C-alpha positions as CSV (number, residue, x, y, z in Angstrom):
1,X,-10.8,25.9,-1.6
2,X,-13.2,23.8,0.7
3,X,-14.1,21.4,-2.4
4,X,-14.9,18.7,0.1
5,X,-18.4,19.9,1.6
6,X,-19.7,17.8,4.4
7,X,-22.2,15.4,3.6
8,X,-25.1,14.2,5.8
9,X,-23.4,12.4,8.9
10,X,-24.6,9.0,7.2
11,X,-23.4,10.4,3.7
12,X,-19.8,11.2,5.5
13,X,-19.4,8.2,7.3
14,X,-20.4,6.1,4.1
15,X,-17.8,8.0,2.3
16,X,-15.2,7.6,4.7
17,X,-15.8,4.0,5.3
18,X,-15.2,3.6,1.4
19,X,-12.1,5.9,1.4
20,X,-10.6,3.9,4.0
21,X,-11.3,0.6,2.8
22,X,-9.6,1.8,-0.5
23,X,-6.5,2.6,1.3
24,X,-6.4,-0.6,3.4
25,X,-6.8,-2.5,0.0
26,X,-4.0,-0.3,-1.8
27,X,-1.5,-0.9,1.5
28,X,-2.5,-4.6,1.6
29,X,-2.1,-5.2,-2.4
30,X,1.3,-3.2,-2.0
31,X,2.8,-5.4,0.9
32,X,1.6,-8.6,-1.0
33,X,3.5,-7.6,-4.0
34,X,6.7,-6.8,-2.3
35,X,6.6,-10.2,-0.4
36,X,9.0,-11.6,-3.5
37,X,11.3,-9.0,-3.5
38,X,11.7,-9.1,0.6
39,X,12.1,-12.9,0.3
40,X,15.2,-12.2,-1.9
41,X,16.6,-9.9,0.1
42,X,16.3,-12.2,3.1
43,X,17.8,-15.2,1.2
44,X,20.6,-13.2,-0.2
45,X,21.6,-11.5,2.9
46,X,20.8,-14.2,5.4
47,X,18.5,-11.8,7.2
48,X,15.2,-13.1,7.8
49,X,14.3,-10.2,10.4
50,X,13.0,-7.8,7.5
51,X,11.0,-10.6,6.0
52,X,9.3,-11.4,9.3
53,X,8.3,-8.2,9.9
54,X,7.0,-7.5,6.6
55,X,4.7,-10.6,7.0
56,X,3.4,-9.2,10.2
57,X,2.6,-5.8,8.7
58,X,0.7,-7.5,6.0
59,X,-0.9,-9.8,8.3
60,X,-2.2,-6.3,10.1
61,X,-3.2,-4.6,6.8
62,X,-5.1,-7.7,5.8
63,X,-7.1,-8.4,8.8
64,X,-8.0,-4.7,9.3
65,X,-9.3,-5.0,5.5
66,X,-11.2,-8.1,6.0
67,X,-13.1,-7.1,9.0
68,X,-16.5,-5.0,8.7
69,X,-15.9,-1.1,8.6
70,X,-17.2,-0.8,12.0
71,X,-14.8,-3.2,13.5
72,X,-11.4,-1.6,14.5
73,X,-12.6,1.6,12.5
74,X,-9.8,4.0,14.7
75,X,-7.0,1.4,13.6
76,X,-8.4,1.4,10.0
77,X,-8.2,5.0,10.0
78,X,-4.8,5.4,11.3
79,X,-3.4,2.4,9.3
80,X,-1.8,4.6,6.4
81,X,0.0,6.8,9.0
82,X,1.0,4.3,11.3
83,X,2.5,2.0,8.9
84,X,4.0,4.7,6.7
85,X,7.2,5.1,8.5
86,X,8.0,1.5,8.5
87,X,7.0,1.1,4.7
88,X,9.5,3.9,3.9
89,X,12.3,2.5,6.3
90,X,12.0,-1.4,4.7
91,X,12.5,0.2,1.3
92,X,16.3,-0.3,1.6
93,X,15.7,-4.0,1.9
94,X,12.9,-4.2,-0.8
95,X,15.0,-2.0,-3.4
96,X,17.9,-4.5,-3.1
97,X,15.7,-7.3,-3.3
98,X,14.2,-6.0,-6.9
99,X,17.4,-5.4,-7.9
100,X,16.9,-2.8,-10.5
101,X,20.0,-0.6,-11.5
102,X,20.4,2.7,-9.8
103,X,19.7,5.5,-12.1
104,X,21.9,8.7,-10.8
105,X,23.5,9.0,-14.1
106,X,20.2,9.6,-16.0
107,X,18.9,12.2,-13.2
108,X,22.4,14.0,-13.3
109,X,21.9,14.0,-17.2
110,X,18.4,15.7,-16.6
111,X,19.8,18.0,-14.1
112,X,22.3,19.3,-16.3
113,X,20.0,20.2,-19.2
114,X,17.8,22.3,-16.9
115,X,20.2,23.7,-14.3
116,X,23.1,25.8,-15.1
117,X,25.2,24.1,-12.5
118,X,24.7,21.3,-9.7
119,X,22.1,23.2,-7.0
120,X,22.6,20.4,-4.6
121,X,26.2,21.4,-4.1
122,X,26.4,25.0,-5.3
123,X,23.3,26.7,-4.0
124,X,24.4,26.5,-0.1
125,X,27.8,27.8,-1.5
126,X,26.6,30.7,-2.8
127,X,24.2,31.6,-0.2
128,X,26.4,30.4,3.3
129,X,23.8,32.4,5.7
130,X,23.6,30.0,9.2
131,X,20.3,31.7,9.9
132,X,18.9,30.9,6.3
133,X,20.5,27.1,6.6
134,X,19.2,26.6,10.0
135,X,15.7,28.1,8.7
136,X,15.5,25.7,5.8
137,X,16.9,23.0,8.0
138,X,13.9,23.7,10.7
139,X,11.5,23.5,7.7
140,X,12.8,20.1,6.6
141,X,12.5,18.6,10.0
142,X,8.9,20.0,10.0
143,X,8.2,17.4,7.7
144,X,6.8,15.0,10.0
145,X,4.4,17.6,11.6
146,X,3.3,18.5,8.4
147,X,2.0,15.0,7.5
148,X,0.6,14.1,10.9
149,X,-0.8,17.2,12.8
150,X,-3.3,18.5,10.1
151,X,-5.1,15.0,9.6
152,X,-4.7,14.5,13.7
153,X,-6.5,18.0,14.1
154,X,-9.3,16.7,11.5
155,X,-9.8,13.6,13.4
156,X,-10.1,14.9,17.0
157,X,-12.6,17.7,16.0
158,X,-14.9,14.8,14.8
159,X,-14.2,15.8,11.2
160,X,-13.6,12.2,9.9
161,X,-15.1,12.9,6.2
162,X,-11.9,15.5,5.9
163,X,-9.6,13.3,7.5
164,X,-10.4,10.3,5.2
165,X,-10.1,12.6,2.3
166,X,-6.6,13.7,3.6
167,X,-5.2,10.3,4.5
168,X,-6.5,8.9,1.1
169,X,-4.1,11.6,-0.7
170,X,-1.5,10.8,1.5
171,X,-1.5,7.3,1.1
172,X,-1.9,7.8,-2.9
173,X,1.1,9.9,-3.0
174,X,3.2,7.5,-0.7
175,X,2.5,4.5,-2.6
176,X,3.1,6.8,-6.0
177,X,6.7,7.5,-4.5
178,X,7.3,4.0,-3.2
179,X,6.7,2.5,-6.7
180,X,8.8,5.0,-8.3
181,X,12.0,4.0,-5.7
182,X,11.5,0.2,-6.1
183,X,11.7,0.8,-10.2
184,X,13.7,3.4,-10.8
185,X,16.0,3.7,-7.8
186,X,18.3,6.8,-7.6
187,X,20.5,7.1,-4.6
188,X,20.7,10.9,-4.6
189,X,23.8,13.5,-3.9
190,X,23.9,12.9,-0.3
191,X,24.9,9.1,-0.9
192,X,27.2,9.5,-3.5
193,X,29.4,12.5,-2.5
194,X,28.1,13.8,0.7
195,X,25.6,16.6,2.1
196,X,26.3,20.1,0.8
197,X,28.6,22.2,2.4
198,X,25.9,24.0,4.5
199,X,26.6,26.5,7.3
200,X,26.9,23.8,10.1
201,X,24.1,24.5,13.2
202,X,22.3,22.3,15.7
203,X,19.4,22.3,13.6
204,X,21.5,21.1,10.5
205,X,23.3,18.9,12.8
206,X,19.9,17.2,13.9
207,X,18.8,16.7,10.4
208,X,22.3,15.1,9.2
209,X,21.8,12.7,12.5
210,X,17.9,11.7,11.4
211,X,19.0,11.0,7.9
212,X,22.0,8.9,9.0
213,X,19.8,6.8,11.1
214,X,16.7,6.6,9.1
215,X,16.8,7.4,5.1
216,X,16.9,4.5,2.8
217,X,19.2,4.5,0.0
218,X,17.6,4.8,-3.7
219,X,14.7,6.8,-2.7
220,X,15.7,10.3,-4.1
221,X,13.4,10.3,-7.1
222,X,10.9,11.8,-6.8
223,X,11.6,13.3,-3.3
224,X,8.6,12.1,-1.4
225,X,9.3,14.7,1.2
226,X,8.4,17.2,-1.5
227,X,5.4,15.2,-2.6
228,X,4.1,14.6,0.5
229,X,4.2,18.0,1.7
230,X,2.3,19.2,-1.1
231,X,-0.3,16.8,-0.8
232,X,-0.4,17.9,2.9
233,X,-0.6,21.6,2.1
234,X,-3.2,21.2,-0.4
235,X,-5.4,19.1,2.0
236,X,-4.9,21.8,4.5
237,X,-5.9,24.7,2.3
238,X,-9.1,22.4,1.4
239,X,-9.9,21.7,4.8
240,X,-8.7,24.0,7.3
241,X,-7.2,27.1,5.8
242,X,-5.5,28.8,8.5
243,X,-3.3,25.6,8.9
244,X,-3.1,25.1,5.4
245,X,-1.3,28.9,5.1
246,X,1.3,27.5,7.7
247,X,1.6,24.2,5.9
248,X,2.1,25.7,2.8
249,X,4.7,28.1,4.0
250,X,6.5,25.2,5.8
251,X,6.5,23.1,2.8
252,X,8.0,25.9,0.4
253,X,10.9,25.7,2.5
254,X,11.1,22.2,2.8
255,X,11.3,22.2,-0.9
256,X,14.4,24.7,-0.8
257,X,15.9,22.6,2.2
258,X,16.2,19.5,0.2
259,X,18.4,21.0,-2.7
260,X,20.0,23.3,-0.3
261,X,21.0,20.8,1.8
262,X,22.4,18.4,-0.5
263,X,20.0,15.7,0.0
264,X,18.2,15.8,-3.2
265,X,19.1,17.0,-6.9
266,X,16.9,19.8,-8.2
267,X,15.3,17.0,-10.3
268,X,14.0,15.4,-7.3
269,X,12.2,18.3,-6.1
270,X,10.8,19.4,-9.2
271,X,9.5,15.7,-9.7
272,X,8.2,15.5,-6.2
273,X,6.3,19.0,-6.7
274,X,4.7,17.3,-10.0
275,X,4.1,13.9,-8.0
276,X,2.4,16.2,-5.1
277,X,0.1,18.2,-7.5
278,X,-1.0,14.9,-9.5
279,X,-1.8,12.6,-6.4
280,X,-3.9,15.5,-4.8
281,X,-5.8,16.0,-8.1
282,X,-6.2,12.1,-8.3
283,X,-7.5,12.2,-4.5
284,X,-9.9,14.7,-4.9
285,X,-11.4,12.9,-8.1
286,X,-11.4,9.6,-6.3
287,X,-13.4,11.1,-3.5
288,X,-15.8,13.0,-5.9
289,X,-16.4,9.7,-7.3
290,X,-17.3,7.9,-4.5
291,X,-21.2,7.7,-3.7
292,X,-21.8,9.8,-0.6
293,X,-24.8,7.7,1.0
294,X,-24.7,3.9,2.3
């Protein structure tokens, strides 16, 4: 599945530079568009700090985009992965600033059409295994390693071409999910009725604590955890197959865990799977469409 064959050194560098410039431009555009809703939140909540941080991130992204490719190359390469957690966290303020109605009732309607019951609260009850619960929640926790470690392995092995292709795919899936959250916010079952009654263990407790501290309300549909994990798995299978097998197995467990733990509706997981596959295909097409020579 290694569709991204390394070109000549010059070709690989030129294609990577184009990809990283495209990603920087996308992030800069996203941060620019979302200044107004962030300003609305700052005025309505009398809290200017998120707006100040947002403008600082926009300044960094704009600076990286404006400089020649040879300048600050490392920061340009890592910009999407460095800013990613911040862009997710600030959605809690951006969603409020956009002011769109939350669409849980609509998604629950879809859920009832597709599933005979409510899997986000019945799956754990039907399969109350502590070992299974801890394993699934461990897969959920592995998300952060799934999206960071495979690109880092490529980068530090000097495979910048494949690294750029991977980060471009991840950036595309994140920006797609974030746009969905802003236009079609869905709280998810954890915010509306609480997490599922899954067997309690230390790993599940760690997941619940992490979500309590870092999750943003309104970001359930599609599941960005599932979408980004799918992209990470596809990218890893393309560029480092042995790593890809492990990433795919963890991504499969993570997909089940989002519903088993009561963090997402089943529809959220399905939508995340589809978005991840579509983003991977779109990223592959964009990469192949870029000229490989300077």
